[in-house]
N, C-alpha and C positions, 0 to 999 in steps of 0.2 A: 578701286582703293587708289588715290591719287599719290598720295604720301603716306607713310607708314611711320607715325610718331608715337602712338599710344595704342594699347590694343582695342581699345574701343574705334579705332580706325576699320577694324575687320567686321564686315558686314554679319556674317554669319560664323561665330566661333566652332558651331561644330562641323560645319562643312569643312572648314578650315582647316582643324585638326587631321580629319580624315585625311585631305589632301596631303599633308605633310606625311602622313603613314603611308600614303602611296607612293609618294615622292621617294621614299626610303626605298619600297620595292623596287622602283624603276626610275633612278636618279638620271640617266640619261635620257628620258623619252621627251624631252622639250627642249633640246638643243637648238632647234631652229628659232626659237624665240632671242636668243640672245646673239643671234650670228651677226656678227659685222657692228655691234653694240659695246659701250665700255663703262663700266662701275668705276667710279671715282669715290676712293675711300681717303676720308682726311681724320686723322686721329690726333685729339688736342692730350691723349693721356695714353700711357702704355696698353700693350693689348697681345695675348696670345691666342686663345680662342676665339675671340670675337674675329680677328683679323684672319686667322688661316680659316677657320670654318667658312667665312663670308667668302673668300677668295676661292675656296674651293666650290663653292655654292654658285658662283656665277660662271666658274668654268663648266660646271655640270648643266647649266643653262646654255652654254657655247659662247660667254661673256668675255670679252679682256677685262683686266683691272689694273687700275693705277693707284697708287698709294703714297699719301705723304703725309709724314708724321711732324705736328706743327712744335712738339715739344723741342726740334733741334733743327728743323729744316725751313720752315715756313716764317714767314714776316710776322709779327704780333697783330693782332684784330683789332679794331677798335669796333665795339657792339652799341655805343650809344650813338643816338643823333643828336645833333647839333653842340657838339663837342669841337672844340677847337684843340686840334691835334699836336700838341706840344709835348707829349709824353713820350712813352716807349712804344705805343702802337704806330705801326707805320702803314697799314692800310685799315680801309672803313670794309666793314662786312657787306656795305651796298655794292661796292666794285669787287670785292671778291666773290660773292657769289654769284654775280651776273658773268663775271669770267669763266668761272669754273664750269658755269651751265654750258659754255661753249663747247667746252672739252669732253664733256660726258653726256652720258644718257640717264643714268640715274646716280644719283648723290648719296653716300653714306656716312653717317658723321657719328663720331665717338668723341662725348665731352663729358667728364664728371662735373658734381657739384663742387662750389668752393668752400662750401658749409661755412662761409662766412657771413655772407648777405642772404638771408632766407628768401626775402622777395625776390632779389633776382634771381635766385635758384628756381624759386618757385614759376618764374615767369619764363625759363628752360630760353634764355637768351640767347645763346650759341646755336643751338638746333632750330630754333624759330628764326634767327637771323637768314641762315640760309634757305629757309623755307619761305620766306617772307621776299627776299630779294633776289631768290634763284628762280629759274624758268623751268626745271625739270623735277622727275620726281624725287624727293628725299627720304631717307630710309634711318633709323633710330638704331645706330649700334651700341648705345647706351647715353643716357642724359642727365642732368641735373636730377631729375625726379625717378626716371623709368628707366628699364631694362626689357621691355616687350619680347625682344628676341630670346632672352633666357628663360622668359616667363613661357613661351610656347614650345620651348625644349623641354623643361619643366613638365608642362600638362602631358606630353605625348611621351615623357617618361613614366610619370604617373600611370596613365591608362595601359602601359605596356608592362605595369609590374602588378597592378592592384589584382589582388584574389578576392575582394568583396564588391559587391555593387556600390557601396557606399562607405568608402574606409575616412579612417580616422586620420586626417593630417594636422600635424602641429608645426607652427614655424616657431623656432625657438632662437630666440638672442643668445650669442655666444661672445665671451670676451677676445680683444683683440688688443695688438699694442698700440694702434693709432684710431683716431675718430675716422669713421668710414661713412658714405653717403648711405642714403634710404631708398636708392633706385631699384635693388633686386628684390628687398623685401617689397617695397610699393607695387611693383608688378604681381609679384606671387600673390601678395593680397589680392588684387583684381584679377588674377586670373580665377582663383577659387570660388569668385562668384558665377562662373561660366560652368564649372564641374561640379559633377553631384558628389561631393563630400562633406565628411563633418569635419567642421575645418575651424581651430584656433590658434591663437597666439600666445606666447610665453615670453616674458621679459620683465627684468629688473624695474621695480619702482623709478623713475624719472625717464625710463626709456621709450615711451609710448611714442607710436609712429604716428602720421598727420591724422587728428580724428574724423577727416571727412572722408579717409579710406577706410577706417576700421569701425565706422558707425555700425552697430549690431551684430560684429564679431566677439565671440566670448574671449577676454583676456584673461590671464592668469599670472600672478606676482610669483607663484610657486613653478618652478619647472617641474620637479618630479612628478608634484601631482599631474600635471597637464600632461605627462606622458605616457600614463595608465592607459593600458590597451591601445594605445596609437600605431596605427598601420605605417606611418610614414613621418619622420622627424627632417623637418627640411632646417635646416640651420644657416644662420649670417647674422654677422655683427652687423649694428649701424649705432651711428651718435644719438643726441639726444634730439628731438624735434623742437619741444617748447623751449628749452636753454639749447639753443640751436647750435648744432656742431660740437656741443660738447660732450666729455664723458663723465656722467655723476659717479660716484665711488658707488660701488657694488658691495653689498655685505657679506654675498655667499658665492661661492663657486659654481659658474655656469657653464664650464667647460662640457663637453659630451662626452661620456666616459662609456666604457662597457657595463659599468655597474646600473648605470640609470637606464640604458637600454634594456637592461632586465625587467623594468616595468612595462614594458611596451609589449605588443603582440607580435613579437619576433618582427619589429618593424625595420624597414629598408630607412636607409641614411640619405639624406641629400645635400650637397653643396654645390654652388655654380662653379666653384674654384676663380683663383688659387685660393688654397687653404692653410694656415699656420698648424703644422702638425704639433700635437701637446698642447696647443694655448688655445685653440677654437675646439678642437676635437682630438681627443687620445686616439693614437696611432693605430691601435688596436680596433677601433670600431672602422675606421677609414679604409684599412686593410681587410677587414672582413667580407665575407662573399653578401653580406646586407647592405654593402656601400655601393651605390649607384653612380657616383660622381663620374665614373669613366662614360657610364650609357649615357648622363646628360650631356657632358661633352659632345659626343658623338651627335646627339640629336641636333645638336645647335647647327650642323652643317644644313639638316635637311628644313631647319625653321626659316633660316636665312633663304634658302631655296624657295620655298614656299612664297615668302614675303616677295622676293625679285623676281617671280613669275608672275605673281599676280600685279605688281607693278608696270611689266613689261607688257600683259595682256591689257591695261587699260590704257596705256600709252599706243597701241597699236589702232 
């Protein structure tokens, strides 16, 4: 694996997930791989779990890490080719990617979707710019359309807590005060193809995800019916894909509540965090023994460590 941009960059998912479980048991077993190597982390959006878990993963592999936040520290970058740079951007991605490639051994990038230009977001302009014009491995810390590190952590969490061979897993939309990207939901959908699960999606009308990703997956517009006998409820908000970036009005309450969870098979509740209490999910659900949000966050470290380990092994 030369770069980690999408889940399909992993050649054998079963073996990779098993590797994450093994790293969790012996996190310091491969410190020689990262000795005298540096991970560069560029953030175009805020982060808590992604930044800290990836830094910890690098440290457990013996790597140093350096962080730069483009929200307030870096020059504004230009990603278009052929542009006359008379606007706000002070530096082009061609120079920026080439320069940071001299400073680091692996580059990790986080950049959300604009939710304004669908074609640009689908083209993954930011992370692919660093991949195209850099000369070192690039790792996706969340991009416009994907959050594969989160999906890896989610898969490991599912495996750790599943009670039946083929659990029923429901990805449910939930309300949020502002429009959010599709990255987490997209990668979770992709991950479910790798696991032996009975998977479906529940969302209000107008909130369909990219149909190229959801083709063949059962989709319900009735949340409570979708929850029946579920073993896992994974919740996330996302904005509309067709009416891109908008939030069409919703005619019913889609918040995850303890009452709705009663229809499940004593299901576990999952969310990538951060989560808005009593907006996305009732606090009673979030604080219950069935909530796995802290376990998911813990598994982010080992997911990132497995990716870094693989990138380092490929580079040697």
